[in-house]
C-alpha positions in Angstrom: 43.0 101.0 109.8 43.0 102.6 106.4 45.3 105.4 107.6 47.9 102.8 108.7 47.7 100.4 105.8 47.5 102.9 102.9 51.1 104.2 103.3 52.3 100.7 103.6 50.5 99.6 100.4 51.8 102.7 98.6 55.3 101.9 99.7 55.0 98.3 98.5 53.5 99.4 95.1 56.4 101.9 94.7 59.0 99.3 95.7 57.5 96.8 93.3 57.6 99.2 90.3 61.2 100.3 91.0 62.3 96.7 91.7 60.9 95.5 88.4 62.6 98.4 86.5 66.0 97.8 88.2 65.7 94.0 87.7 65.1 94.5 83.9 68.1 96.9 83.8 70.4 94.3 85.5 69.2 91.3 83.5 69.5 93.2 80.2 73.0 94.4 81.1 73.9 90.8 82.0 72.5 89.8 78.6 74.9 92.1 76.9 77.8 90.5 78.8 76.7 87.0 77.7 76.5 88.1 74.1 80.0 89.5 74.4 81.4 86.3 75.8 80.0 84.4 72.8 80.6 86.9 70.0 84.0 88.3 70.9 87.4 86.5 71.1 88.9 86.4 74.6 91.3 89.3 74.0 88.5 91.6 72.8 86.2 90.5 75.6 88.9 91.3 78.1 89.2 94.8 76.6 85.5 95.5 76.7 85.4 94.2 80.3 88.2 96.6 81.2 86.4 99.5 79.5 83.1 98.6 81.3 85.2 98.7 84.6 86.2 102.3 83.8 82.6 103.2 83.1 81.7 101.7 86.5 84.2 103.9 88.2 83.2 107.0 86.2 79.5 106.3 87.0 80.2 107.2 90.6 79.7 110.9 89.5 76.3 109.9 88.2 75.4 108.3 91.5 76.6 111.4 93.4 74.4 113.6 91.2 71.4 111.3 91.8 71.9 111.3 95.6 72.2 115.1 95.6 69.1 115.7 93.5 67.1 113.2 95.4 68.0 114.8 98.8 67.4 118.3 97.7 64.1 117.6 96.0 62.9 115.6 99.0 63.8 118.3 101.5 62.9 121.5 99.6 59.8 122.7 97.9 60.4 123.2 94.2 58.7 125.4 91.6 60.8 123.9 88.8 64.0 126.0 89.4 65.7 123.4 91.6 65.0 120.6 89.1 66.4 122.9 86.4 69.5 123.7 88.4 70.0 120.0 89.0 69.9 119.3 85.3 72.3 122.1 84.6 74.7 120.6 87.2 74.4 117.3 85.4 75.3 118.9 82.1 78.4 120.6 83.5 79.6 117.4 85.2 79.0 115.5 82.0 81.0 118.1 80.0 83.8 117.9 82.5 84.0 114.1 82.4 83.9 114.2 78.6 87.0 116.4 78.5 88.8 114.3 81.1 88.1 111.1 79.2 89.2 112.5 75.8 92.5 113.9 77.3 93.1 110.5 79.0 92.6 108.5 75.9 96.3 107.8 75.2 96.9 106.9 78.9 93.9 104.5 78.9 95.1 102.8 75.7 98.6 102.3 77.2 97.4 101.1 80.6 94.8 98.7 79.2 96.8 97.6 76.2 94.0 98.6 73.8 95.0 99.4 70.2 91.7 100.9 69.1 91.5 104.7 69.4 87.8 104.7 68.5 86.9 102.3 71.3 88.6 104.3 73.9 87.3 107.7 72.5 83.8 106.4 72.8 84.1 106.1 76.6 83.6 109.9 76.7 80.1 110.1 75.1 79.0 106.9 76.9 80.0 108.3 80.3 78.4 111.7 79.5 75.1 110.0 78.8 75.2 108.1 82.0 76.1 111.3 83.9 73.2 113.3 82.4 70.9 110.4 83.4 72.2 110.6 87.0 70.9 114.2 87.5 67.6 113.2 85.9 67.2 110.2 88.2 67.9 112.4 91.2 65.0 114.7 90.3 62.6 111.8 89.6 63.6 110.0 92.8 63.4 113.1 95.0 60.0 113.9 93.5 58.9 110.3 94.1 57.9 109.8 90.5 58.5 106.1 90.7 57.0 105.0 87.4 59.1 107.4 85.4 62.1 106.5 87.5 61.6 102.8 86.8 61.2 103.6 83.1 64.6 105.3 82.9 66.2 102.4 84.8 64.6 100.0 82.3 65.9 102.0 79.4 69.5 101.7 80.7 69.5 97.9 80.4 67.4 97.7 77.2 69.4 100.4 75.5 72.6 98.5 76.3 71.2 95.1 75.2 69.5 96.4 72.0 72.3 98.6 70.7 75.3 97.0 72.3 74.1 93.4 71.7 72.8 94.3 68.3 76.1 95.8 67.2 77.9 92.6 68.3 75.5 90.5 66.2 76.1 92.8 63.2 79.9 92.8 63.5 81.6 91.2 66.5 84.4 93.5 67.4 85.5 95.8 70.2 84.7 98.9 68.1 81.2 97.7 67.4 80.6 96.9 71.0 81.6 100.4 72.1 79.6 102.0 69.3 76.5 100.1 70.6 77.2 101.1 74.2 77.5 104.7 73.3 74.2 104.6 71.4 72.6 102.8 74.2 73.7 105.4 76.7 71.8 108.0 74.7 68.4 106.4 75.4 68.1 107.1 79.2 68.9 110.8 79.1 66.6 111.3 76.1 63.8 109.6 77.9 64.6 111.5 81.1 64.5 114.8 79.1 61.0 114.0 78.0 59.8 113.3 81.6 61.4 116.5 82.9 60.7 118.9 80.0 59.6 122.4 81.1 61.9 122.8 84.2 63.4 126.3 84.2 64.6 129.0 86.5 67.8 127.5 87.9 70.4 130.1 89.0 74.2 129.8 88.8 74.4 130.0 92.7 72.0 127.0 92.9 74.1 125.0 90.4 77.3 125.8 92.3 75.7 124.6 95.6 74.5 121.4 94.0 77.9 120.7 92.5 79.6 121.2 95.8 77.2 118.8 97.5 77.7 116.3 94.7 81.4 116.4 95.2 81.0 115.4 98.8 78.5 112.7 98.0 80.6 111.3 95.2 83.6 111.1 97.5 81.6 109.0 100.0 80.3 106.7 97.3 83.7 106.4 95.7 85.1 105.2 99.1 82.3 102.7 99.3 82.8 101.3 95.8 86.6 101.0 96.4 86.2 99.0 99.6 83.4 96.9 98.1 85.8 95.8 95.3 89.0 95.7 97.2 88.7 92.0 98.1 89.0 91.0 94.4 92.3 92.9 94.2 93.5 91.4 97.5 92.6 88.0 96.2 94.5 88.6 93.0 97.6 89.8 94.9 97.7 87.4 97.8 96.3 84.1 96.5 97.6 81.9 93.7 96.0 82.1 90.3 93.6 79.2 90.7 92.2 80.3 94.1 92.0 83.9 93.1 89.9 82.6 90.2 87.7 80.8 92.6 87.4 83.9 94.7 86.5 86.0 91.6 83.7 83.4 90.7 82.4 83.7 94.3 82.3 87.5 94.0 79.6 87.0 91.3 77.4 85.7 94.1 78.4 88.6 96.4 77.7 91.2 93.8 74.2 89.7 93.1 73.5 90.0 96.8 74.8 93.5 96.9 72.7 94.8 94.1 69.5 92.9 94.9 68.3 95.3 97.6 69.1 98.5 95.7 65.5 99.2 95.1 64.9 99.5 98.8 67.7 102.2 99.0 66.1 104.1 96.1 62.7 104.1 97.7 63.7 105.0 101.3 66.4 107.6 100.5 64.1 110.6 100.0 62.3 109.9 103.2 65.6 109.5 105.1 66.7 112.8 103.7 63.4 114.4 104.7 63.4 113.1 108.3 67.1 112.8 109.3 66.4 112.3 112.9 64.1 109.4 112.4 66.3 106.5 113.6 63.3 104.1 113.5 63.0 104.6 109.8 66.7 104.0 109.3 66.5 100.9 111.4 63.5 99.5 109.3 65.4 100.2 106.1 68.5 98.3 107.4 66.3 95.4 108.5 64.6 95.3 105.1 68.0 95.1 103.3 69.3 92.6 105.9 66.1 90.5 105.5 66.7 90.2 101.7 70.3 89.2 102.5 69.1 86.4 104.8 66.9 85.1 102.0 69.9 85.0 99.6 72.1 83.2 102.1 69.4 80.6 102.7 69.1 80.2 98.9 72.8 79.5 98.5 72.7 77.0 101.4 69.7 75.1 99.9 70.8 75.3 96.2 74.6 75.4 96.1 74.8 73.2 93.0 72.5 75.6 91.1 74.6 78.6 92.2 77.8 76.9 91.0 76.2 76.1 87.7 75.2 79.7 87.2 78.6 81.2 88.1 80.6 79.0 85.8 79.7 75.3 86.1 80.8 72.4 88.4 83.7 71.5 86.1 85.5 74.7 86.9 84.1 75.8 90.2 82.7 72.7 91.8 84.9 73.0 94.9 83.4 76.4 95.5 79.9 75.0 96.1 80.2 74.4 99.9 81.3 78.0 100.4 78.9 80.1 98.2 76.9 81.0 101.3 79.9 82.8 102.6 80.0 85.1 99.6 76.2 85.6 100.0 76.9 86.8 103.5 79.7 89.1 102.3 77.5 90.6 99.5 74.6 91.1 102.0 76.9 92.7 104.5 78.0 95.2 101.9 74.4 95.8 100.9 73.7 96.8 104.5 76.8 99.1 104.5 75.6 100.7 101.2 72.2 101.4 102.9 74.0 103.1 105.8 76.3 105.0 103.4 73.2 106.5 101.6 71.7 107.3 105.0 74.9 109.3 105.8 74.7 111.1 102.5 71.0 111.9 103.2 72.1 113.5 106.5 75.2 115.1 104.8 77.5 113.3 107.2 80.8 114.1 105.5 83.0 112.1 107.9 81.6 108.8 106.6 84.1 108.7 103.7 87.0 109.0 106.1 85.7 106.1 108.2 85.4 103.9 105.1 88.9 104.8 103.9 90.2 103.8 107.4 88.3 100.5 107.2 89.9 99.8 103.8 93.4 100.3 105.3 92.5 97.9 108.2 91.1 95.3 105.8 94.1 95.4 103.5 96.6 95.2 106.4 94.8 92.4 108.1 94.5 90.4 104.9 98.3 90.8 104.2 99.0 89.5 107.8 96.6 86.6 108.2 95.7 85.3 104.8 96.8 81.7 104.1 96.9 79.5 101.0 94.4 77.5 99.1 90.7 77.4 100.0 91.5 78.4 103.5 92.8 81.7 102.2 89.5 82.1 100.2 87.4 81.5 103.2 89.5 83.8 105.4 89.4 86.7 102.9 85.6 86.5 102.5 85.2 86.3 106.2 87.4 89.4 106.7 85.4 91.2 104.0 82.1 90.4 105.7 83.4 91.4 109.1 84.8 94.7 107.8 81.5 95.6 106.2 79.4 94.8 109.3 81.8 96.7 111.6 81.7 99.8 109.4 77.9 99.5 109.2 77.7 99.4 113.0 80.2 102.3 113.4 78.4 104.6 110.9 75.0 103.7 112.2 76.1 104.5 115.7 77.5 107.8 114.5 74.3 108.8 112.7 72.3 107.9 115.7 74.4 110.0 118.1 74.4 112.9 115.6 70.6 113.0 115.3 70.0 112.4 119.1 72.5 115.1 120.3 70.7 118.1 121.7 71.2 121.3 120.0 73.5 123.7 121.9 71.7 126.7 123.5 73.7 129.0 125.7 72.5 129.5 129.3 71.0 132.9 130.0 73.4 135.3 131.6 72.8 136.1 135.2 71.9 139.8 135.8 74.6 142.0 137.1 74.3 142.8 140.7 
């Protein structure tokens, strides 16, 4: 009995620690957003939101580094050299993104209609800090050092809230907000450096190999994040202003349901990488994510008025109340897809990105053809989004299952000459 229950209890303890750390990170980050809505004028809040969107896109590199580090550390023994090589890969990626951001400053200012040079320049150090953190998270995750991992996650949110929110209270402006965000982005990599001090021995060849794998993982994650956010762009382009606004409010529910089960992915990813042929483990992980999704859907069905109050109030979005459960389904469907995408990265299935890009084309084309007007268009688009995510999840899961169950080729012995 003890041999059976102890691993389960250990998993639950680890999941609880990581879940708490990620919850604090997300709540604190949301707190910064709330402070921004109250302290900044609409024009400046729109600018900081756009810059945060660019950080979200650039952070895909951090997630790619984390996935690579977690997979390598979970599948290979390490005397400290692999961890050191991973950290070096993070430094090189951070340096490259810093240069790209600095060179792109004039273009970003023009595209986003931002007059402040300082605010856009500060994107570079902010993204560099997040990228360094990604490599550190990968080492901690792959080594299953859950407490330290949760601490770094916590520092992300608290750093943003303390420095970013504090800067807005001192002087409410776009420049102050970006200065605070840049300072807050320093906290996680500093803490990660303390946890990972002493790692050494990484070779240039190891760093090159890690960067190559990171590029493939980042491509797959980029495809996922693009399709996970495509519905908002489709709503903006195909629905009228009022109903695209309703859809954007509903996406708040979808995103909450997408990010809620992330701690499950963080916990199970190393074991999926370490046992790529274990389809039962993948199935249990998918069921865990889906189970949390069912809970969120039931919550929106039982408490639609509360959901509407949280996302903006009944005065603006009261007509969205009966349909919030549809967005909960969509977010939960994409959470399942995210789980499968990470499983594909764990097995180094490089064709997953192509499948997702193809799904994006089908989703966009179908929306253009069938989308109607008004709330009917809102319901149709969210249904298409859910269906696309579930179909892609099924296709990728089937592909992973076939890949791991296919027998290895062994040539038949040659018959002796007669």
